[in-house]
VEXDO-40404 format. One record per atom (N, C-alpha, C): atom name; x, z, y; residue number from 1. Coordinates in Angstrom, 1 decimal. Each point is the difference from the previous one (the first is absolute). Layout:
BEGIN
<r atom="CA" px="X" pz="Z" py="Y" seq="NUM"/>
...
***
This chain:
BEGIN
<r atom="N" px="5.8" pz="4.5" py="32.6" seq="1"/>
<r atom="CA" px="1.3" pz="0.3" py="-0.6" seq="1"/>
<r atom="C" px="0.5" pz="1.4" py="0.4" seq="1"/>
<r atom="N" px="0.5" pz="0.7" py="-0.9" seq="2"/>
<r atom="CA" px="0.6" pz="1.2" py="0.3" seq="2"/>
<r atom="C" px="1.4" pz="0.2" py="-0.6" seq="2"/>
<r atom="N" px="0.7" pz="0.9" py="0.7" seq="3"/>
<r atom="CA" px="1.4" pz="0.2" py="-0.5" seq="3"/>
<r atom="C" px="0.0" pz="1.2" py="-1.1" seq="3"/>
<r atom="N" px="0.6" pz="-0.3" py="-1.1" seq="4"/>
<r atom="CA" px="0.0" pz="1.0" py="-1.0" seq="4"/>
<r atom="C" px="1.4" pz="0.3" py="-0.5" seq="4"/>
<r atom="N" px="0.3" pz="1.2" py="-0.2" seq="5"/>
<r atom="CA" px="1.4" pz="0.4" py="-0.6" seq="5"/>
<r atom="C" px="0.0" pz="-0.2" py="-1.5" seq="5"/>
<r atom="N" px="1.1" pz="-0.7" py="-0.4" seq="6"/>
<r atom="CA" px="0.2" pz="-0.2" py="-1.4" seq="6"/>
<r atom="C" px="1.3" pz="0.7" py="-0.5" seq="6"/>
<r atom="N" px="0.0" pz="0.4" py="-1.2" seq="7"/>
<r atom="CA" px="1.2" pz="0.6" py="-0.5" seq="7"/>
<r atom="C" px="0.3" pz="-0.6" py="-1.4" seq="7"/>
<r atom="N" px="1.2" pz="0.0" py="-0.6" seq="8"/>
<r atom="CA" px="0.3" pz="-0.6" py="-1.2" seq="8"/>
<r atom="C" px="-0.8" pz="0.8" py="-1.1" seq="8"/>
<r atom="N" px="-0.4" pz="-0.7" py="-1.0" seq="9"/>
<r atom="CA" px="-0.7" pz="0.6" py="-1.1" seq="9"/>
<r atom="C" px="0.7" pz="0.3" py="-1.2" seq="9"/>
<r atom="N" px="1.3" pz="-0.3" py="0.0" seq="10"/>
<r atom="CA" px="1.0" pz="0.1" py="-1.1" seq="10"/>
<r atom="C" px="-0.1" pz="-1.1" py="-1.0" seq="10"/>
<r atom="N" px="-1.0" pz="-0.9" py="0.1" seq="11"/>
<r atom="CA" px="0.0" pz="-1.1" py="-0.9" seq="11"/>
<r atom="C" px="0.4" pz="-1.3" py="0.6" seq="11"/>
<r atom="N" px="0.7" pz="0.0" py="1.2" seq="12"/>
<r atom="CA" px="0.3" pz="-1.2" py="0.7" seq="12"/>
<r atom="C" px="-1.1" pz="-0.4" py="0.9" seq="12"/>
<r atom="N" px="-1.1" pz="0.7" py="0.2" seq="13"/>
<r atom="CA" px="-1.0" pz="-0.4" py="1.0" seq="13"/>
<r atom="C" px="-0.2" pz="1.2" py="1.1" seq="13"/>
<r atom="N" px="-1.1" pz="-0.2" py="0.6" seq="14"/>
<r atom="CA" px="-0.3" pz="1.0" py="1.0" seq="14"/>
<r atom="C" px="-1.3" pz="0.6" py="-0.2" seq="14"/>
<r atom="N" px="-0.1" pz="1.1" py="0.4" seq="15"/>
<r atom="CA" px="-1.4" pz="0.8" py="0.0" seq="15"/>
<r atom="C" px="-0.4" pz="0.3" py="1.5" seq="15"/>
<r atom="N" px="-1.2" pz="-0.1" py="0.2" seq="16"/>
<r atom="CA" px="-0.5" pz="0.4" py="1.3" seq="16"/>
<r atom="C" px="0.0" pz="1.5" py="0.3" seq="16"/>
<r atom="N" px="0.6" pz="0.4" py="1.0" seq="17"/>
<r atom="CA" px="0.1" pz="1.5" py="0.3" seq="17"/>
<r atom="C" px="-1.2" pz="0.1" py="1.1" seq="17"/>
<r atom="N" px="-1.0" pz="0.9" py="-0.4" seq="18"/>
<r atom="CA" px="-1.1" pz="0.3" py="0.9" seq="18"/>
<r atom="C" px="0.1" pz="1.4" py="0.5" seq="18"/>
<r atom="N" px="-0.7" pz="0.3" py="1.0" seq="19"/>
<r atom="CA" px="0.0" pz="1.4" py="0.5" seq="19"/>
<r atom="C" px="1.3" pz="0.3" py="0.7" seq="19"/>
<r atom="N" px="0.1" pz="1.3" py="0.5" seq="20"/>
<r atom="CA" px="1.2" pz="0.4" py="0.6" seq="20"/>
<r atom="C" px="0.8" pz="0.9" py="-0.8" seq="20"/>
<r atom="N" px="1.2" pz="0.1" py="0.3" seq="21"/>
<r atom="CA" px="1.0" pz="0.8" py="-0.8" seq="21"/>
<r atom="C" px="0.0" pz="1.4" py="0.7" seq="21"/>
<r atom="N" px="-0.5" pz="1.1" py="-0.5" seq="22"/>
<r atom="CA" px="-0.1" pz="1.3" py="0.5" seq="22"/>
<r atom="C" px="1.4" pz="0.6" py="0.2" seq="22"/>
<r atom="N" px="1.0" pz="-0.4" py="-0.7" seq="23"/>
<r atom="CA" px="1.3" pz="0.5" py="0.0" seq="23"/>
<r atom="C" px="0.9" pz="-0.9" py="0.8" seq="23"/>
<r atom="N" px="-0.5" pz="-0.8" py="0.9" seq="24"/>
<r atom="CA" px="1.0" pz="-0.9" py="0.8" seq="24"/>
<r atom="C" px="0.9" pz="0.8" py="0.9" seq="24"/>
<r atom="N" px="-0.3" pz="1.2" py="0.4" seq="25"/>
<r atom="CA" px="0.8" pz="0.7" py="1.0" seq="25"/>
<r atom="C" px="1.3" pz="0.5" py="-0.8" seq="25"/>
<r atom="N" px="-0.1" pz="0.1" py="-1.3" seq="26"/>
<r atom="CA" px="1.1" pz="0.6" py="-0.8" seq="26"/>
<r atom="C" px="1.2" pz="-1.1" py="0.1" seq="26"/>
<r atom="N" px="-0.3" pz="-1.2" py="0.2" seq="27"/>
<r atom="CA" px="1.0" pz="-1.0" py="0.2" seq="27"/>
<r atom="C" px="0.8" pz="0.1" py="1.2" seq="27"/>
<r atom="N" px="-0.6" pz="0.8" py="1.0" seq="28"/>
<r atom="CA" px="0.8" pz="0.2" py="1.2" seq="28"/>
<r atom="C" px="0.8" pz="1.4" py="0.0" seq="28"/>
<r atom="N" px="0.2" pz="0.6" py="-1.1" seq="29"/>
<r atom="CA" px="0.8" pz="1.1" py="-0.1" seq="29"/>
<r atom="C" px="1.4" pz="-0.2" py="-0.1" seq="29"/>
<r atom="N" px="0.5" pz="-0.6" py="0.9" seq="30"/>
<r atom="CA" px="1.4" pz="-0.3" py="0.1" seq="30"/>
<r atom="C" px="0.7" pz="0.8" py="1.1" seq="30"/>
<r atom="N" px="1.2" pz="0.4" py="-0.1" seq="31"/>
<r atom="CA" px="0.7" pz="0.7" py="0.9" seq="31"/>
<r atom="C" px="0.2" pz="-0.8" py="1.2" seq="31"/>
<r atom="N" px="0.0" pz="-1.3" py="-0.2" seq="32"/>
<r atom="CA" px="0.1" pz="-0.9" py="1.3" seq="32"/>
<r atom="C" px="-1.1" pz="0.1" py="0.8" seq="32"/>
<r atom="N" px="-1.2" pz="0.2" py="-0.5" seq="33"/>
<r atom="CA" px="-1.2" pz="0.2" py="0.8" seq="33"/>
<r atom="C" px="-0.2" pz="1.4" py="0.6" seq="33"/>
<r atom="N" px="0.9" pz="0.9" py="-0.5" seq="34"/>
<r atom="CA" px="-0.1" pz="1.5" py="0.5" seq="34"/>
<r atom="C" px="-0.9" pz="0.8" py="-0.7" seq="34"/>
<r atom="N" px="-0.7" pz="-0.5" py="-1.1" seq="35"/>
<r atom="CA" px="-0.9" pz="0.9" py="-0.7" seq="35"/>
<r atom="C" px="0.5" pz="1.1" py="-0.6" seq="35"/>
<r atom="N" px="1.2" pz="0.0" py="-0.5" seq="36"/>
<r atom="CA" px="0.7" pz="1.0" py="-0.8" seq="36"/>
<r atom="C" px="0.9" pz="0.8" py="0.9" seq="36"/>
<r atom="N" px="0.1" pz="-0.3" py="1.3" seq="37"/>
<r atom="CA" px="0.9" pz="0.8" py="0.8" seq="37"/>
<r atom="C" px="-0.8" pz="1.1" py="0.7" seq="37"/>
<r atom="N" px="0.9" pz="0.9" py="0.4" seq="38"/>
<r atom="CA" px="-0.5" pz="1.2" py="0.8" seq="38"/>
<r atom="C" px="-0.7" pz="-0.4" py="1.1" seq="38"/>
<r atom="N" px="-1.3" pz="0.3" py="0.2" seq="39"/>
<r atom="CA" px="-0.8" pz="-0.2" py="1.3" seq="39"/>
<r atom="C" px="-0.5" pz="-1.4" py="-0.1" seq="39"/>
<r atom="N" px="0.3" pz="-0.8" py="-1.1" seq="40"/>
<r atom="CA" px="-0.6" pz="-1.3" py="-0.1" seq="40"/>
<r atom="C" px="0.6" pz="-1.1" py="1.0" seq="40"/>
<r atom="N" px="1.1" pz="0.3" py="0.6" seq="41"/>
<r atom="CA" px="0.6" pz="-0.9" py="1.1" seq="41"/>
<r atom="C" px="0.8" pz="-1.0" py="-0.7" seq="41"/>
<r atom="N" px="0.2" pz="-1.1" py="0.7" seq="42"/>
<r atom="CA" px="0.8" pz="-1.1" py="-0.6" seq="42"/>
<r atom="C" px="1.5" pz="0.3" py="0.1" seq="42"/>
<r atom="N" px="0.8" pz="-0.4" py="-1.0" seq="43"/>
<r atom="CA" px="1.4" pz="0.3" py="0.2" seq="43"/>
<r atom="C" px="0.7" pz="-1.0" py="1.0" seq="43"/>
<r atom="N" px="1.1" pz="0.4" py="0.6" seq="44"/>
<r atom="CA" px="0.7" pz="-0.7" py="0.9" seq="44"/>
<r atom="C" px="0.7" pz="-1.1" py="-0.7" seq="44"/>
<r atom="N" px="-0.4" pz="-1.2" py="0.1" seq="45"/>
<r atom="CA" px="0.6" pz="-1.1" py="-0.8" seq="45"/>
<r atom="C" px="1.0" pz="-0.8" py="1.0" seq="45"/>
<r atom="N" px="1.3" pz="-0.1" py="-0.4" seq="46"/>
<r atom="CA" px="0.8" pz="-0.8" py="0.8" seq="46"/>
<r atom="C" px="-0.2" pz="-1.5" py="-0.2" seq="46"/>
<r atom="N" px="0.2" pz="-0.8" py="1.0" seq="47"/>
<r atom="CA" px="0.0" pz="-1.4" py="0.0" seq="47"/>
<r atom="C" px="1.3" pz="-0.6" py="0.3" seq="47"/>
<r atom="N" px="0.8" pz="-0.3" py="-1.0" seq="48"/>
<r atom="CA" px="1.3" pz="-0.5" py="0.2" seq="48"/>
<r atom="C" px="0.1" pz="-1.4" py="0.6" seq="48"/>
<r atom="N" px="-1.1" pz="-0.7" py="0.1" seq="49"/>
<r atom="CA" px="0.0" pz="-1.3" py="0.7" seq="49"/>
<r atom="C" px="-0.3" pz="0.0" py="1.3" seq="49"/>
<r atom="N" px="-0.3" pz="1.2" py="0.7" seq="50"/>
<r atom="CA" px="-0.4" pz="0.1" py="1.3" seq="50"/>
<r atom="C" px="0.9" pz="1.0" py="0.7" seq="50"/>
<r atom="N" px="0.9" pz="-0.5" py="0.8" seq="51"/>
<r atom="CA" px="0.8" pz="0.8" py="0.8" seq="51"/>
<r atom="C" px="-0.4" pz="-0.3" py="1.5" seq="51"/>
<r atom="N" px="-0.6" pz="0.9" py="0.8" seq="52"/>
<r atom="CA" px="-0.5" pz="-0.3" py="1.3" seq="52"/>
<r atom="C" px="1.3" pz="-0.3" py="0.9" seq="52"/>
<r atom="N" px="-0.3" pz="-1.0" py="0.9" seq="53"/>
<r atom="CA" px="0.9" pz="-0.5" py="0.9" seq="53"/>
<r atom="C" px="-0.3" pz="0.8" py="1.4" seq="53"/>
<r atom="N" px="1.2" pz="0.4" py="0.6" seq="54"/>
<r atom="CA" px="-0.1" pz="0.7" py="1.3" seq="54"/>
<r atom="C" px="-0.6" pz="-0.9" py="1.1" seq="54"/>
<r atom="N" px="-0.7" pz="0.6" py="0.9" seq="55"/>
<r atom="CA" px="-0.6" pz="-0.8" py="1.2" seq="55"/>
<r atom="C" px="1.3" pz="-0.7" py="0.7" seq="55"/>
<r atom="N" px="0.9" pz="0.6" py="0.2" seq="56"/>
<r atom="CA" px="1.1" pz="-0.6" py="0.8" seq="56"/>
<r atom="C" px="0.6" pz="-1.2" py="-0.8" seq="56"/>
<r atom="N" px="0.2" pz="0.1" py="-1.3" seq="57"/>
<r atom="CA" px="0.4" pz="-1.1" py="-0.8" seq="57"/>
<r atom="C" px="-1.0" pz="-1.2" py="0.0" seq="57"/>
<r atom="N" px="-1.3" pz="0.4" py="0.0" seq="58"/>
<r atom="CA" px="-1.0" pz="-1.1" py="0.1" seq="58"/>
<r atom="C" px="0.0" pz="-0.7" py="1.3" seq="58"/>
<r atom="N" px="0.1" pz="0.8" py="1.1" seq="59"/>
<r atom="CA" px="0.0" pz="-0.6" py="1.3" seq="59"/>
<r atom="C" px="1.3" pz="-0.8" py="0.2" seq="59"/>
<r atom="N" px="1.0" pz="0.4" py="-0.5" seq="60"/>
<r atom="CA" px="1.3" pz="-0.7" py="0.1" seq="60"/>
<r atom="C" px="-0.1" pz="-1.3" py="-0.8" seq="60"/>
<r atom="N" px="-0.6" pz="-0.1" py="-1.2" seq="61"/>
<r atom="CA" px="-0.2" pz="-1.2" py="-0.7" seq="61"/>
<r atom="C" px="-0.9" pz="-1.0" py="0.8" seq="61"/>
<r atom="N" px="-1.1" pz="0.4" py="0.6" seq="62"/>
<r atom="CA" px="-0.9" pz="-0.9" py="0.7" seq="62"/>
<r atom="C" px="0.7" pz="-0.6" py="1.3" seq="62"/>
<r atom="N" px="0.8" pz="0.9" py="0.6" seq="63"/>
<r atom="CA" px="0.7" pz="-0.5" py="1.2" seq="63"/>
<r atom="C" px="1.1" pz="-0.9" py="-0.4" seq="63"/>
<r atom="N" px="0.7" pz="0.2" py="-1.0" seq="64"/>
<r atom="CA" px="1.1" pz="-0.9" py="-0.5" seq="64"/>
<r atom="C" px="-0.8" pz="-1.4" py="-0.5" seq="64"/>
<r atom="N" px="-1.0" pz="0.0" py="-0.6" seq="65"/>
<r atom="CA" px="-0.7" pz="-1.2" py="-0.4" seq="65"/>
<r atom="C" px="-0.5" pz="-0.8" py="1.1" seq="65"/>
<r atom="N" px="-0.5" pz="0.7" py="1.1" seq="66"/>
<r atom="CA" px="-0.3" pz="-0.6" py="1.2" seq="66"/>
<r atom="C" px="1.2" pz="-0.7" py="0.7" seq="66"/>
<r atom="N" px="1.0" pz="0.7" py="0.1" seq="67"/>
<r atom="CA" px="1.2" pz="-0.5" py="0.6" seq="67"/>
<r atom="C" px="0.5" pz="-1.3" py="-0.7" seq="67"/>
<r atom="N" px="0.1" pz="0.1" py="-1.4" seq="68"/>
<r atom="CA" px="0.5" pz="-1.1" py="-0.8" seq="68"/>
<r atom="C" px="-1.0" pz="-1.2" py="0.2" seq="68"/>
<r atom="N" px="-1.3" pz="0.2" py="0.1" seq="69"/>
<r atom="CA" px="-0.9" pz="-1.1" py="0.1" seq="69"/>
<r atom="C" px="0.2" pz="-0.6" py="1.4" seq="69"/>
<r atom="N" px="0.3" pz="0.8" py="1.1" seq="70"/>
<r atom="CA" px="0.2" pz="-0.5" py="1.3" seq="70"/>
<r atom="C" px="1.2" pz="-0.9" py="0.0" seq="70"/>
<r atom="N" px="1.1" pz="0.6" py="-0.5" seq="71"/>
<r atom="CA" px="1.2" pz="-0.8" py="-0.1" seq="71"/>
<r atom="C" px="-0.2" pz="-1.5" py="-0.8" seq="71"/>
<r atom="N" px="-0.7" pz="0.1" py="-1.0" seq="72"/>
<r atom="CA" px="-0.2" pz="-1.2" py="-0.8" seq="72"/>
<r atom="C" px="-0.8" pz="-1.0" py="0.8" seq="72"/>
<r atom="N" px="-1.0" pz="0.4" py="0.7" seq="73"/>
<r atom="CA" px="-0.9" pz="-0.8" py="0.8" seq="73"/>
<r atom="C" px="0.8" pz="-0.6" py="1.2" seq="73"/>
<r atom="N" px="0.8" pz="0.9" py="0.7" seq="74"/>
<r atom="CA" px="0.8" pz="-0.5" py="1.1" seq="74"/>
<r atom="C" px="1.1" pz="-0.9" py="-0.4" seq="74"/>
<r atom="N" px="0.5" pz="0.2" py="-1.3" seq="75"/>
<r atom="CA" px="1.0" pz="-1.0" py="-0.4" seq="75"/>
<r atom="C" px="-0.6" pz="-1.3" py="-0.3" seq="75"/>
<r atom="N" px="-1.2" pz="0.0" py="-0.5" seq="76"/>
<r atom="CA" px="-0.7" pz="-1.2" py="-0.3" seq="76"/>
<r atom="C" px="-0.3" pz="-0.8" py="1.2" seq="76"/>
<r atom="N" px="-0.5" pz="0.7" py="1.1" seq="77"/>
<r atom="CA" px="-0.1" pz="-0.7" py="1.3" seq="77"/>
<r atom="C" px="1.2" pz="-0.5" py="0.5" seq="77"/>
<r atom="N" px="1.1" pz="0.8" py="0.1" seq="78"/>
<r atom="CA" px="1.3" pz="-0.5" py="0.5" seq="78"/>
<r atom="C" px="0.6" pz="-1.1" py="-0.7" seq="78"/>
<r atom="N" px="-0.3" pz="-0.1" py="-1.4" seq="79"/>
<r atom="CA" px="0.6" pz="-1.0" py="-0.8" seq="79"/>
<r atom="C" px="-0.9" pz="-1.4" py="0.1" seq="79"/>
<r atom="N" px="-1.1" pz="0.1" py="0.6" seq="80"/>
<r atom="CA" px="-0.9" pz="-1.1" py="0.1" seq="80"/>
<r atom="C" px="-0.9" pz="-0.2" py="-1.1" seq="80"/>
<r atom="N" px="-0.1" pz="1.0" py="-1.0" seq="81"/>
<r atom="CA" px="-0.9" pz="-0.1" py="-1.1" seq="81"/>
<r atom="C" px="-1.5" pz="0.0" py="0.4" seq="81"/>
<r atom="N" px="-0.2" pz="0.9" py="0.9" seq="82"/>
<r atom="CA" px="-1.4" pz="0.1" py="0.7" seq="82"/>
<r atom="C" px="0.1" pz="-0.4" py="1.4" seq="82"/>
<r atom="N" px="-1.1" pz="-0.4" py="0.5" seq="83"/>
<r atom="CA" px="-0.1" pz="-0.4" py="1.5" seq="83"/>
<r atom="C" px="-1.1" pz="0.7" py="0.6" seq="83"/>
<r atom="N" px="0.1" pz="0.4" py="1.4" seq="84"/>
<r atom="CA" px="-1.1" pz="0.6" py="0.6" seq="84"/>
<r atom="C" px="-0.8" pz="-1.1" py="0.6" seq="84"/>
<r atom="N" px="-1.3" pz="0.2" py="0.1" seq="85"/>
<r atom="CA" px="-0.9" pz="-1.0" py="0.6" seq="85"/>
<r atom="C" px="-0.5" pz="-1.1" py="-1.0" seq="85"/>
<r atom="N" px="-0.6" pz="-0.9" py="0.6" seq="86"/>
<r atom="CA" px="-0.6" pz="-1.1" py="-0.9" seq="86"/>
<r atom="C" px="1.1" pz="-1.1" py="-0.4" seq="86"/>
<r atom="N" px="-0.5" pz="-1.1" py="-0.4" seq="87"/>
<r atom="CA" px="0.9" pz="-1.0" py="-0.6" seq="87"/>
<r atom="C" px="0.9" pz="-0.5" py="1.0" seq="87"/>
***
């Protein structure tokens, strides 16, 4: 069994596409890929979904999370929800 590429034949069916496409590189001639830019370098694309968090803010988050977890666990032991040791 082999994999074959098929393309629409215009009559509602498919025709087998054999061989390679010698012009496949022309499909990559997008400015997004940098082909038409000076020097062929990629453009600087902004990512509005990603704003880096500072190291200090990240550390503060984890320290606060640890402190809240400690408080919840200690409150559970003091309230008798959890017990130390066996049965």
